[in-house]
Every structure is written in structure tokens, then in C-alpha cells.
GULO-288748 format. One record per residue (C-alpha): z, x, y; residue number from 1; residue in one letter. Coordinates in pm, 1 decimal, padded with zeros to 6 digits, m for minus. Layout:
BEGIN
        pz        px        py  pos  code
         Z         X         Y  NUM     A
...
! end
This chain:
BEGIN
        pz        px        py  pos  code
  m02623.1  m03023.7  m02065.4    1     M
  m02319.3  m03163.4  m01887.0    2     H
  m02166.0  m02817.4  m01845.5    3     I
  m02491.7  m02687.3  m01695.7    4     A
  m02479.9  m02956.3  m01426.8    5     E
  m02112.5  m02882.3  m01355.6    6     D
  m02180.4  m02509.7  m01322.5    7     L
  m02474.2  m02573.8  m01090.3    8     L
  m02274.7  m02810.2  m00868.6    9     I
  m01973.1  m02578.3  m00861.1   10     L
  m02191.9  m02283.7  m00767.2   11     G
  m02356.9  m02484.6  m00488.9   12     V
  m02015.1  m02586.0  m00355.8   13     L
  m01900.4  m02226.2  m00328.3   14     F
  m02226.1  m02125.4  m00157.9   15     V
  m02165.8  m02407.3   00091.7   16     I
  m01809.2  m02279.3   00134.1   17     A
  m01949.8  m01933.7   00208.8   18     Y
  m02191.1  m02069.5   00470.4   19     A
  m01923.6  m02281.1   00639.2   20     L
  m01681.9  m01989.2   00618.2   21     G
  m01923.7  m01766.6   00808.1   22     R
  m01953.1  m02033.4   01077.3   23     L
  m01576.4  m02077.8   01084.2   24     G
  m01525.8  m01705.2   01143.0   25     K
  m01710.8  m01742.7   01473.7   26     L
  m01426.9  m01956.3   01610.9   27     I
  m01147.5  m01784.6   01419.2   28     G
  m01096.1  m02042.6   01142.7   29     L
  m00935.5  m01919.5   00818.1   30     P
  m01083.4  m01998.0   00477.2   31     A
  m00819.6  m02250.6   00361.7   32     I
  m00941.5  m02555.6   00561.4   33     P
  m01302.1  m02463.6   00477.0   34     I
  m01236.8  m02483.2   00101.2   35     Y
  m01047.4  m02809.9   00145.5   36     M
  m01330.0  m02954.1   00354.9   37     L
  m01591.0  m02861.8   00091.9   38     V
  m01375.5  m03026.5  m00175.1   39     G
  m01336.1  m03332.9   00043.4   40     L
  m01708.9  m03385.1   00098.1   41     I
  m01774.9  m03333.6  m00275.1   42     A
  m01492.5  m03563.1  m00383.6   43     S
  m01594.1  m03856.0  m00606.8   44     P
  m01403.7  m04074.0  m00355.9   45     H
  m01649.1  m03972.0  m00081.7   46     T
  m02007.3  m04091.1  m00036.3   47     T
  m02092.8  m03863.2   00254.7   48     L
  m02261.1  m03602.0   00036.1   49     F
  m02509.9  m03631.3  m00253.7   50     P
  m02301.0  m03389.4  m00465.9   51     I
  m01984.3  m03509.7  m00636.6   52     S
  m01746.8  m03326.9  m00866.9   53     F
  m01445.7  m03429.6  m01074.1   54     E
  m01112.2  m03264.3  m00998.3   55     S
  m01018.5  m03262.8  m01369.1   56     A
  m01300.3  m03016.9  m01444.9   57     D
  m01129.0  m02735.7  m01250.6   58     V
  m00765.7  m02842.0  m01286.6   59     E
  m00655.4  m02549.6  m01508.7   60     L
  m00830.5  m02293.4  m01288.2   61     I
  m00662.3  m02454.6  m00986.5   62     A
  m00325.0  m02398.5  m01158.7   63     V
  m00419.3  m02030.9  m01193.4   64     F
  m00489.4  m02036.9  m00818.9   65     G
  m00144.1  m02176.3  m00744.6   66     L
   00013.1  m01911.1  m00969.0   67     I
  m00180.7  m01623.3  m00809.0   68     M
  m00099.7  m01743.7  m00456.5   69     L
   00274.3  m01738.6  m00526.3   70     L
   00246.9  m01420.3  m00734.2   71     F
   00082.6  m01243.6  m00438.7   72     S
   00347.9  m01383.3  m00205.6   73     L
   00620.3  m01229.9  m00421.0   74     G
   00425.1  m00906.9  m00455.9   75     L
   00400.7  m00864.6  m00078.7   76     E
   00766.3  m00952.0  m00017.7   77     F
   00923.3  m00674.0   00191.3   78     D
   01267.6  m00615.8   00040.4   79     Q
   01357.0  m00335.9   00280.4   80     D
   01283.1  m00559.0   00579.1   81     E
   01485.4  m00842.0   00430.2   82     F
   01794.5  m00652.0   00318.5   83     Y
   01787.5  m00410.3   00612.8   84     G
   01770.1  m00679.7   00882.3   85     N
   01930.9  m00972.6   00702.1   86     A
   02166.9  m01055.8   00989.1   87     G
   01899.1  m01070.9   01257.3   88     K
   01656.7  m01252.4   01024.8   89     L
   01910.9  m01520.0   00937.2   90     V
   01973.9  m01585.8   01306.5   91     I
   01608.5  m01589.1   01418.7   92     S
   01429.0  m01719.3   01111.4   93     G
   01716.2  m01930.6   00982.9   94     G
   01750.2  m02116.6   01312.5   95     T
   01377.6  m02182.1   01318.1   96     R
   01368.3  m02308.6   00958.3   97     I
   01676.5  m02528.7   01009.9   98     A
   01529.9  m02692.3   01322.2   99     I
   01192.1  m02752.0   01155.8  100     N
   01359.9  m02891.0   00842.9  101     L
   01577.5  m03129.7   01043.9  102     A
   01282.7  m03253.1   01251.3  103     V
   01063.4  m03286.0   00941.0  104     G
   01329.2  m03476.1   00746.6  105     F
   01381.9  m03707.1   01043.7  106     G
   01006.2  m03764.9   01054.3  107     L
   01009.0  m03840.7   00681.0  108     G
   01285.4  m04098.9   00722.3  109     L
   01099.9  m04255.0   01017.2  110     W
   00784.6  m04285.6   00806.7  111     V
   00990.8  m04483.8   00555.4  112     G
   00829.5  m04377.9   00226.2  113     W
   01158.2  m04283.7   00058.9  114     G
   01429.3  m04015.6   00067.1  115     T
   01258.9  m03783.0  m00182.2  116     R
   00933.8  m03822.6   00009.0  117     E
   01119.1  m03732.3   00329.9  118     A
   01240.7  m03415.0   00159.2  119     L
   00880.0  m03322.8   00073.4  120     I
   00761.9  m03395.3   00430.3  121     I
   01043.0  m03175.3   00564.5  122     A
   00922.6  m02886.6   00345.5  123     G
   00557.7  m02945.5   00437.5  124     I
   00631.2  m02917.0   00810.8  125     T
   00899.1  m02644.7   00792.4  126     A
   00724.4  m02317.1   00705.7  127     T
   00417.8  m02123.3   00812.5  128     S
   00127.0  m02005.6   00599.6  129     S
   00182.9  m01638.9   00512.4  130     S
  m00182.5  m01597.6   00415.4  131     A
  m00319.7  m01732.5   00744.8  132     I
  m00064.0  m01552.3   00963.9  133     V
  m00123.9  m01218.1   00789.7  134     T
  m00501.4  m01244.1   00823.7  135     K
  m00474.7  m01344.8   01190.5  136     L
  m00248.3  m01047.6   01271.4  137     L
  m00502.4  m00812.7   01114.8  138     I
  m00817.5  m00974.3   01254.5  139     E
  m00675.5  m01010.8   01608.8  140     L
  m00545.8  m00650.3   01597.0  141     R
  m00190.0  m00743.7   01685.3  142     R
  m00013.4  m00520.2   01434.7  143     L
   00110.9  m00301.6   01722.5  144     A
   00237.1  m00590.1   01938.2  145     N
   00609.4  m00599.8   02015.8  146     R
   00649.3  m00949.0   01870.0  147     E
   00480.4  m00861.7   01537.5  148     T
   00792.5  m00716.1   01363.0  149     P
   00977.2  m01038.4   01447.6  150     T
   00692.2  m01249.0   01307.1  151     I
   00688.8  m01043.2   00987.0  152     L
   01066.2  m01069.3   00952.5  153     G
   01055.0  m01448.0   00988.2  154     I
   00779.6  m01465.3   00726.8  155     M
   00994.8  m01261.3   00488.0  156     V
   01286.0  m01502.5   00534.8  157     L
   01051.7  m01796.5   00484.3  158     E
   00944.9  m01645.6   00151.0  159     D
   01308.2  m01653.4   00039.2  160     V
   01341.5  m02008.8   00170.1  161     F
   01029.5  m02113.2  m00024.9  162     V
   01183.3  m01976.8  m00346.7  163     A
   01512.9  m02160.5  m00293.3  164     V
   01350.9  m02481.9  m00168.8  165     Y
   01109.1  m02501.8  m00460.8  166     L
   01399.7  m02456.5  m00702.0  167     A
   01593.1  m02741.3  m00537.8  168     I
   01290.0  m02968.8  m00507.4  169     V
   01196.9  m02901.3  m00870.9  170     G
   01536.0  m03029.4  m00983.0  171     V
   01529.4  m03332.3  m00751.0  172     I
   01179.4  m03430.6  m00862.8  173     L
   01273.3  m03383.0  m01227.7  174     G
   01403.9  m03737.6  m01248.9  175     G
   01762.0  m03651.0  m01347.5  176     L
   02018.0  m03917.2  m01256.8  177     T
   02336.4  m03786.0  m01418.9  178     N
   02542.9  m03580.7  m01172.5  179     G
   02648.2  m03316.6  m01428.2  180     W
   02290.8  m03281.4  m01552.2  181     A
   02174.8  m03213.6  m01196.5  182     I
   02451.3  m02955.1  m01143.2  183     V
   02360.7  m02783.3  m01471.9  184     L
   01990.1  m02775.0  m01383.0  185     Q
   02064.8  m02632.3  m01037.9  186     L
   02290.8  m02368.8  m01198.3  187     A
   02010.6  m02266.6  m01436.0  188     I
   01760.5  m02251.6  m01149.8  189     S
   01978.8  m02037.2  m00923.3  190     F
   02083.0  m01810.0  m01210.8  191     T
   01713.1  m01745.8  m01275.4  192     F
   01655.2  m01677.6  m00904.5  193     L
   01951.8  m01441.3  m00871.0  194     I
   01867.5  m01252.9  m01191.8  195     A
   01505.7  m01193.1  m01084.9  196     M
   01606.0  m01089.7  m00731.0  197     F
   01862.8  m00847.2  m00878.7  198     A
   01600.9  m00703.8  m01116.0  199     L
   01361.8  m00658.5  m00825.1  200     A
   01631.2  m00490.2  m00617.2  201     R
   01771.9  m00246.7  m00874.5  202     W
   01528.8  m00240.4  m01167.5  203     G
   01216.0  m00100.5  m01006.1  204     G
   01214.3   00223.5  m01209.1  205     K
   01265.6   00043.7  m01539.8  206     A
   00986.1  m00203.2  m01459.1  207     V
   00754.6   00084.9  m01364.7  208     S
   00805.3   00247.2  m01704.3  209     R
   00736.9  m00079.6  m01885.9  210     L
   00408.7  m00163.8  m01711.5  211     V
   00255.7   00181.8  m01672.5  212     Q
  m00100.6   00228.1  m01797.8  213     T
  m00394.2   00424.0  m01657.9  214     K
  m00659.5   00171.2  m01753.7  215     D
  m00724.0  m00077.2  m01470.5  216     D
  m00870.9  m00339.8  m01702.2  217     E
  m00565.4  m00348.5  m01930.1  218     L
  m00336.9  m00328.1  m01625.2  219     F
  m00505.8  m00633.8  m01472.0  220     T
  m00470.9  m00826.6  m01796.8  221     I
  m00102.3  m00731.2  m01811.4  222     L
   00005.4  m00849.2  m01465.2  223     F
  m00212.5  m01161.9  m01483.9  224     F
  m00058.1  m01246.2  m01821.1  225     G
   00291.7  m01190.7  m01681.7  226     L
   00217.9  m01414.2  m01381.4  227     A
   00091.8  m01698.2  m01605.5  228     V
   00374.7  m01651.7  m01859.1  229     A
   00647.3  m01659.3  m01594.4  230     F
   00480.5  m01962.1  m01443.5  231     G
   00535.4  m02128.5  m01779.3  232     G
   00894.6  m02000.4  m01797.5  233     I
   00963.2  m02139.4  m01451.8  234     G
   00824.9  m02477.2  m01556.1  235     E
   01040.4  m02478.2  m01871.5  236     L
   01352.5  m02392.4  m01669.3  237     L
   01281.2  m02671.6  m01424.3  238     G
   01205.9  m02453.9  m01117.6  239     V
   00824.8  m02507.8  m01126.1  240     S
   00546.8  m02272.7  m01231.3  241     D
   00498.7  m02163.3  m00869.9  242     A
   00846.7  m02015.8  m00834.0  243     I
   00821.9  m01843.4  m01173.0  244     G
   00504.5  m01667.6  m01057.5  245     A
   00667.4  m01577.4  m00725.3  246     F
   00964.4  m01415.0  m00896.8  247     L
   00762.2  m01198.0  m01137.9  248     I
   00549.6  m01093.5  m00837.6  249     G
   00872.9  m00999.4  m00661.6  250     L
   00979.9  m00784.7  m00959.2  251     V
   00642.2  m00610.9  m00998.2  252     L
   00634.1  m00554.5  m00622.8  253     G
   00950.5  m00346.2  m00660.0  254     A
   00775.1  m00106.3  m00899.4  255     S
   00583.4   00201.9  m00792.8  256     R
   00259.9   00025.8  m00890.2  257     Y
   00279.8  m00230.7  m00612.3  258     R
  m00016.7  m00100.1  m00411.6  259     A
  m00230.4  m00074.0  m00724.8  260     R
  m00145.2  m00429.0  m00832.9  261     I
  m00223.2  m00561.1  m00483.1  262     E
  m00562.4  m00388.3  m00488.4  263     Q
  m00650.8  m00548.0  m00822.1  264     L
  m00482.4  m00885.4  m00759.3  265     A
  m00642.2  m00955.5  m00420.2  266     L
  m00985.0  m01060.8  m00560.1  267     P
  m00815.9  m01273.9  m00827.8  268     L
  m00599.8  m01443.7  m00565.9  269     R
  m00898.3  m01513.1  m00341.8  270     D
  m01116.8  m01656.9  m00618.8  271     V
  m00851.6  m01861.9  m00799.3  272     F
  m00696.7  m01960.4  m00465.6  273     G
  m01034.1  m02097.1  m00356.9  274     A
  m01031.2  m02318.2  m00667.9  275     F
  m00681.3  m02443.9  m00577.9  276     F
  m00777.7  m02545.3  m00224.2  277     F
  m01113.5  m02684.5  m00340.9  278     L
  m00937.1  m02888.9  m00608.6  279     N
  m00690.8  m03026.3  m00354.1  280     F
  m00982.9  m03133.5  m00135.5  281     G
  m01145.1  m03303.2  m00435.4  282     L
  m00830.8  m03514.1  m00478.8  283     A
  m00847.3  m03639.2  m00119.0  284     L
  m00993.9  m03974.1  m00027.7  285     D
  m01113.3  m04022.9   00330.8  286     I
  m01048.8  m04394.9   00303.2  287     S
  m00674.5  m04323.0   00266.4  288     T
  m00656.6  m04117.8   00587.7  289     F
  m00623.3  m04433.6   00794.7  290     G
  m00287.2  m04514.4   00633.9  291     S
  m00142.9  m04174.3   00730.7  292     V
  m00320.7  m04117.8   01061.7  293     L
  m00022.6  m04198.1   01283.8  294     W
   00235.3  m04008.5   01073.3  295     P
   00005.5  m03703.5   01072.2  296     V
  m00055.4  m03728.2   01446.7  297     A
   00320.4  m03745.4   01511.6  298     V
   00380.2  m03456.2   01268.9  299     A
   00119.2  m03237.2   01441.4  300     V
   00259.7  m03308.3   01789.3  301     V
   00618.0  m03248.0   01674.6  302     L
   00516.9  m02922.8   01502.7  303     T
   00339.4  m02793.4   01814.1  304     L
   00622.6  m02886.9   02049.6  305     V
   00912.2  m02771.8   01829.5  306     V
   00746.6  m02441.5   01737.2  307     N
   00639.7  m02366.1   02094.9  308     T
   00995.1  m02419.7   02219.5  309     L
   01121.5  m02231.4   01915.5  310     G
   00903.9  m01936.9   02013.2  311     G
   01094.1  m01908.7   02339.8  312     Q
   01422.6  m01923.7   02147.5  313     L
   01295.5  m01643.7   01921.3  314     I
   01197.2  m01442.4   02229.6  315     A
   01546.2  m01485.4   02377.4  316     W
   01714.9  m01389.6   02049.1  317     Q
   01501.2  m01076.4   02006.0  318     N
   01473.7  m00969.8   02371.4  319     R
   01103.1  m01041.5   02396.4  320     L
   00918.8  m01170.2   02701.8  321     T
   00825.7  m01539.6   02728.7  322     P
   00458.3  m01442.8   02681.8  323     A
   00543.8  m01256.1   02360.5  324     E
   00745.2  m01557.3   02246.7  325     G
   00435.8  m01771.5   02302.4  326     L
   00231.7  m01527.6   02090.4  327     N
   00490.8  m01552.8   01811.9  328     A
   00500.9  m01933.0   01822.6  329     S
   00119.3  m01957.3   01818.7  330     A
   00101.5  m01736.3   01508.2  331     M
   00375.6  m01930.7   01330.7  332     L
   00213.5  m02270.5   01402.5  333     Q
  m00020.3  m02228.5   01105.1  334     N
   00049.5  m02436.7   00794.8  335     R
  m00124.5  m02396.9   00459.6  336     G
  m00057.0  m02320.4   00096.3  337     E
   00313.4  m02416.7   00074.0  338     F
   00246.5  m02764.5   00213.3  339     A
  m00024.8  m02820.9  m00047.1  340     L
   00197.2  m02686.3  m00325.7  341     I
   00469.3  m02937.0  m00234.1  342     L
   00215.1  m03218.6  m00222.2  343     A
   00088.5  m03115.8  m00567.3  344     T
   00445.7  m03123.1  m00704.2  345     L
   00501.1  m03463.9  m00545.1  346     A
   00185.7  m03598.9  m00710.6  347     T
   00304.7  m03470.9  m01050.0  348     G
   00640.8  m03641.8  m00995.3  349     A
   00463.3  m03971.0  m00911.8  350     R
   00605.3  m03998.9  m00560.7  351     L
   00436.4  m04206.4  m00291.7  352     D
   00060.0  m04153.2  m00320.9  353     S
   00029.4  m04128.9   00057.9  354     R
   00187.7  m03781.8   00047.6  355     L
  m00140.3  m03627.3  m00074.6  356     T
  m00358.6  m03749.4   00215.1  357     P
  m00069.1  m03678.0   00454.4  358     F
  m00045.4  m03314.5   00340.5  359     A
  m00422.4  m03273.3   00332.2  360     G
  m00487.9  m03411.1   00680.8  361     L
  m00183.1  m03229.7   00823.8  362     Y
  m00287.4  m02892.2   00681.1  363     V
  m00648.9  m02942.7   00788.6  364     L
  m00531.5  m03019.6   01142.0  365     S
  m00280.8  m02732.9   01167.8  366     M
  m00510.0  m02480.7   00997.0  367     A
  m00766.2  m02552.0   01270.6  368     I
  m00534.1  m02588.6   01570.8  369     V
  m00311.4  m02293.7   01471.7  370     G
  m00578.9  m02019.0   01468.6  371     P
  m00734.3  m02151.4   01790.6  372     V
  m00393.1  m02128.4   01961.1  373     L
  m00332.8  m01780.7   01817.1  374     A
  m00668.4  m01651.8   01943.4  375     V
  m00599.1  m01780.4   02296.0  376     N
  m00220.7  m01729.5   02315.3  377     S
  m00239.6  m01408.8   02518.7  378     E
  m00462.8  m01575.3   02778.5  379     K
  m00232.7  m01876.5   02791.1  380     M
   00069.0  m01646.6   02827.7  381     G
  m00085.4  m01469.3   03127.0  382     R
  m00172.6  m01803.8   03287.5  383     A
   00160.3  m01976.3   03221.3  384     L
   00398.4  m01691.1   03291.9  385     F
   00180.0  m01508.7   03546.5  386     R
   00242.3  m01175.8   03377.9  387     T
   00079.8  m00874.3   03534.5  388     R
  m00026.7  m00575.8   03333.2  389     T
   00147.3  m00263.4   03461.8  390     K
  m00017.8   00080.2   03456.8  391     P
   00232.9   00186.2   03188.6  392     V
   00133.1  m00114.5   02978.1  393     D
  m00235.6  m00030.9   03020.6  394     I
  m00179.0   00323.2   02896.2  395     E
   00037.9   00199.1   02607.6  396     R
  m00225.7  m00055.9   02505.5  397     D
  m00497.7   00210.4   02525.6  398     R
  m00300.9   00441.8   02297.3  399     M
  m00232.4   00158.1   02053.6  400     R
  m00601.4   00067.1   02046.9  401     A
  m00691.2   00430.7   01976.3  402     E
  m00438.0   00453.5   01694.5  403     E
  m00556.6   00129.3   01535.0  404     I
  m00920.6   00240.3   01564.5  405     A
  m00829.9   00574.3   01406.8  406     L
  m00654.3   00408.8   01111.5  407     V
  m00948.8   00174.0   01058.3  408     E
  m01192.6   00467.1   01069.0  409     S
  m00991.8   00661.5   00813.3  410     V
  m00968.9   00353.8   00587.7  411     M
  m01344.6   00303.9   00614.2  412     A
  m01407.5   00666.6   00523.7  413     G
  m01563.7   00752.5   00860.8  414     T
  m01542.0   01113.3   00972.9  415     E
  m01330.7   01131.0   01288.8  416     V
  m01379.8   01419.3   01536.8  417     P
  m01060.8   01602.9   01624.1  418     E
  m01118.6   01545.6   01996.6  419     S
  m01092.4   01168.3   01940.7  420     A
  m00744.3   01188.5   01792.3  421     I
  m00444.5   01159.3   02029.0  422     P
  m00225.7   01469.6   02043.5  423     D
   00083.9   01290.2   01913.8  424     D
  m00103.1   01187.5   01598.3  425     I
  m00247.3   01538.9   01547.5  426     V
   00102.5   01681.5   01566.5  427     Q
   00227.3   01430.5   01312.6  428     T
  m00073.4   01440.6   01081.9  429     Y
  m00298.2   01750.9   01082.7  430     P
  m00667.3   01665.0   01069.4  431     L
  m00697.4   01809.4   00721.3  432     S
  m00439.9   01558.0   00598.1  433     E
  m00576.8   01245.2   00765.0  434     L
  m00790.7   01156.0   00465.6  435     D
  m00478.4   01165.0   00250.6  436     E
  m00277.7   00928.5   00469.9  437     V
  m00209.7   00605.6   00284.9  438     E
  m00099.4   00276.3   00440.7  439     P
   00274.4   00235.6   00402.4  440     T
   00352.5  m00121.4   00505.8  441     G
   00241.1  m00438.2   00327.5  442     P
   00011.5  m00541.4   00612.2  443     L
  m00151.1  m00198.4   00633.7  444     E
  m00202.0  m00202.1   00256.9  445     E
  m00357.8  m00547.1   00274.1  446     Q
  m00580.5  m00439.0   00561.7  447     A
  m00707.6  m00146.2   00355.7  448     S
  m00768.8  m00374.1   00058.4  449     Q
  m00969.4  m00617.1   00272.9  450     Q
  m01176.9  m00342.6   00431.6  451     S
  m01524.0  m00244.7   00313.5  452     D
  m01401.2   00061.5   00124.4  453     V
  m01537.1   00072.4  m00230.3  454     Q
  m01275.6   00172.7  m00484.9  455     Y
  m01367.8   00339.0  m00809.4  456     E
  m01233.5   00125.8  m01090.2  457     R
  m01107.0   00304.5  m01400.4  458     K
  m01291.3   00180.2  m01706.7  459     R
  m01191.4   00182.3  m02067.8  460     D
  m01384.9   00468.2  m02240.6  461     P
  m01478.0   00216.1  m02508.4  462     E
  m01717.4   00053.3  m02260.6  463     Y
! end
């Protein structure tokens, strides 16, 4: 009978999450803070809602959510962008990460919870949420903007930083005190990282041969099993289950089955990811927010100021306009899954208990403020920098809008009249071939996967 009550409550919570999510879409809110909020109001520490639920009941599924989030991050990692523009990325993205890390670590020392806690706070405030930024770029139709390639490049570099930082943090939180033991553990961690990056870079064909199968059901079982298994390997090697899942996602993303895996993995990531964010919300206690209110307020203000100024630095480095720099900074303000992952690791390592409410309240704040800024950044740019739209810009924007609308129509399976297609596209892609055009970039692939197109799923003949 107990399991029946748990299933009923869990189902009600997700229905509530759906309803709040629909309302959140009206003001541009992503799903992450919605799931956390639902978990918070259903937390056994909270008396605001008649429904309560224990975090332990969904803990294993939440771990699957963490694994699938990092697996998807590795899967979508753009190796060509990273290796092809490494110099520019290190200058733009590296400067941004270094400044955010320094400010975050200084904030952590000012808070006074401990050096290891300061390291966690630095990581929490340093990087953006790839999931939120990607969805905002698609939903706000900014894929064609001049600043978008720079944003994507910085996100790619941040993915690499996440892998390295998690490896270092995993060793530091492991409780080792002997200097040689720490050096050995770091050597093992970085050897694992380098080996998996090398396999992803040069072993794509071999991996493709190993994982090939025509049956979607067996294929899904295979990559999910690999993600969970490498999560376990990462934990055994001391680099955390999250980084193990990221690295096997990186390797599978280098195979020729990347698009197929993304199509099948996206629903798993969304469902299990919802459990992860819901579970984190269940662990929060509103009564503890008072003890972290001022640190969170300072962290939010510092993040907004540093990233806004950093956006202008990015614009100068990449020859963008100040308005485009503001667009980039507004997109990159968003914080999400990585902050919660670090807080989860800190809880497992028995660090200061205030890190959990700090991360929760900080992510809730930034995941609300960030999208609102991103939605209004173009208006703010026009007001602040008094930019005027030139006739050439109007024509360019019109052509971009037509191209985006065309791609969306083709993805949705809508028949497009030839007269509606710009001449430059007709010359590049004859009308008879438009239905065969497939998205080539990771964002375009994700956009097609999140569209309303219904894909035919290959079934095992046995069923």
C-alpha cells in the first residue's frame, strides 16, 4: 500500500510540474527551477503543501538523471569547434572562466565556510547552464545572430572545464591527506580523461563498429548501460560518476551514430533529469535559506556584474558590437545543472551543510533572472547603446528569419511552396532535395529532436 501512495504522490508532483511549466513558458522560464520548486514545496522539511515526499525514495533514479545529464553534455560536445578554434576559445572562454573562478573563490573565502567549500562555491558560480542556454537560443530564434558562434564556443570550452574541474574536485573531496596519494589520484584521473578524449578524437570509426545495431530498443539499452557503467568506473577511479558518464558520451558522440543516440537519449535525459532536479528540491529546507540569504544575494549581484562586464570583454575580443556583447552576457548568465552537481558532491563529502541551500537558492535565482535578461537583452541593448537598425540590417534580418522559418517548416514536415524559398537557398538546395536536408550542427539536431515531428521507432520483430 505504501508504494501505491508514493506512486500517486509522485505522479501528482509531475502533473503540478507540468502545469507550472506551462505557466513558466509564458515568461520564458526554463524547466529546471520549476522542478526544483515542486520538490521544494513537497519536501518533508516544508509545511506549505499538504503533499510530502521523501528524497530517499527517488535517490537512485536521481543518480540516473545526473548520469544522463552529463552523458548528453558529452554527446553534444562539438570537437570540431573545440579543436578548430582552440586558440580563440582559450582567450575568450578561458578569460571568462578564470575571472568567474577568481571572484567565486574570493566570495567563498569571504563567506568563511572553509577552503574546500570556497572551491565548491567558485565552481558553482563559474560556469553557465548548457541546457538552459541551448534552449534559449532555439526558443528565442537567435541561432543566426552574430554573437551565437561565440556563445557556443564558450560553452564548448566550459564543457572541457567541467570535466577537468570535476576530476580535481573529486580528488580533493576524497579525503586524501598524503601528498603522494593525492598526486597518484590526480595522475589516474587525468590519464582517464586524456585516454577518453583521445579515443573520442581518433577512435570514432572503431566505436561505430562496436555499437552498431539496427534495433532501436537494443541500441537504447546499450548506450544507457554504457553511461551507467562508466559512471561507476568514474566513481571507482575517483573522478565521480558524473565525469565518467560525460566521457563515454564524448566517445559515443564521435561515432557516426551521434544523431541517432541524441534522438533516443533526449527523452531519457528529460525524464531522469526531472527526477534529479526534483530530488534536489526535496533536499532543500526553506528554514535554512535565512542562513545563506546574504551570501546568495552577494553571489547573484557579483555574477550579474562580472558577467555583464565580461560580455563587453568578449565583444571586444571577438569584434562584436556592445549590444551583441550584452546579448552574449545575458545568455551566459544562466546557472543550472553543474552548480547542483557540485552541491550534490559536496553533500556526499560531508562538507558544510549550508552549501546545499546556497546552491539551491542561487540556481533558483539565476535560473529565473537569467532567462528574463536573455529575453529582454536586445531591447536593453538598443536602449543602452542607442543602436539604430540600418536598411542593410533589416534586409539581413528578414533573410535570416525566412531561412529559419524554412528550416522549421521542413523539420515539421510542412510542404513549402517554391515561391517562398529565397533564391540563394534554391540554388544551394533544389526543392526536390529539401526534404532530405538533415540538420548538421548540434543545435540544429537538438532543435529537430525537440520539434513536434513524430519519428518511427524501429521495433524488435519479436514484439
